[in-house]
N, C-alpha and C positions, 0 to 999 in steps of 0.2 A: 565491556559492552554486553548488553543483554541480547540473547538470541530470542526472537519473538515472532509470533504470528500476529499480524494486524489485519482485522476484518474492517472494511471501510465501504462507504457508499460512493459510487461513481456515477457521473452523468453518462449519457449515451445519446446517440443520434447523429446529427449532422449529415443529413441526406446529400448525396452527391449531385442532385438535380433540383430544379424548381419544381414545386408542387402546389396544388391548390390548398388553401387554408380551409380546414373543415374539422369539425369535432371528431376525435377518434372514437371508435366504438368502445373501447376500454382505455381508461387513462394509463398512460405510460408510468412505469415505476423505475426508480433508480436501481442500478444493478449492485449487488453485494459482491465485493471482490475480497480475495484473501492474498496477502503478500507475506513472505517469510524473509527475514534477514536480521542482521545485527543492528540494534537501535543506536544509531550514531548521534541523534539529537532528539530529545524529548521535550519540546517547547510548548508553550501555551498556544501558539498559533500553527505550528506544524510538527510532524514527526518525520525524521529521515532514517531510512533503513538501507543497509548495505547488503545485497544478496550474495556478492562475491567478494571474499576477504582472503588475502594472502597473509599467512602468519610466519614469523621468524622467531624461533626460540619460544614459541607459545604466545607471542605478542603480536597483535594486528599491525601489519606494516603498510599494506596497500589494499585498495578497494576498487571495485568497478561496478557500475550500474546502479548508483545511488538513486533513491526514489524518495521524493518529498510528498507527503500526504497532509492535506490540511487537517488540523486537530478537529475541527467541526464535523468532518466526514467520518471520523473513527467511531466505529460501533463497539469494538472491544480489542484489548491487547492481551495475548496469552503468552506467558513465558514458556520457552521451550528448553528442554534439558538436552545438552549435547550428549550423544551416545546412548540416549534411552531408546528402547525399541517399542 
């Protein structure tokens, strides 16, 4: 599995109360997020990364915290090098 940094666009909002509908002074923008993990699935519709992986004899054995990111939201993927400073 590749160790990667994925930069992706996320939605935001969901107010916790009712509010009047009005034009915002400045239009909202999607937020740019960055996530790091081992790329477990690199599909046409989604990417799945595993941020926490347990290894046995150098091989991935268990993982926790998997995250699915829609491919259409991905801005870029950067390969990371383990042990690089």
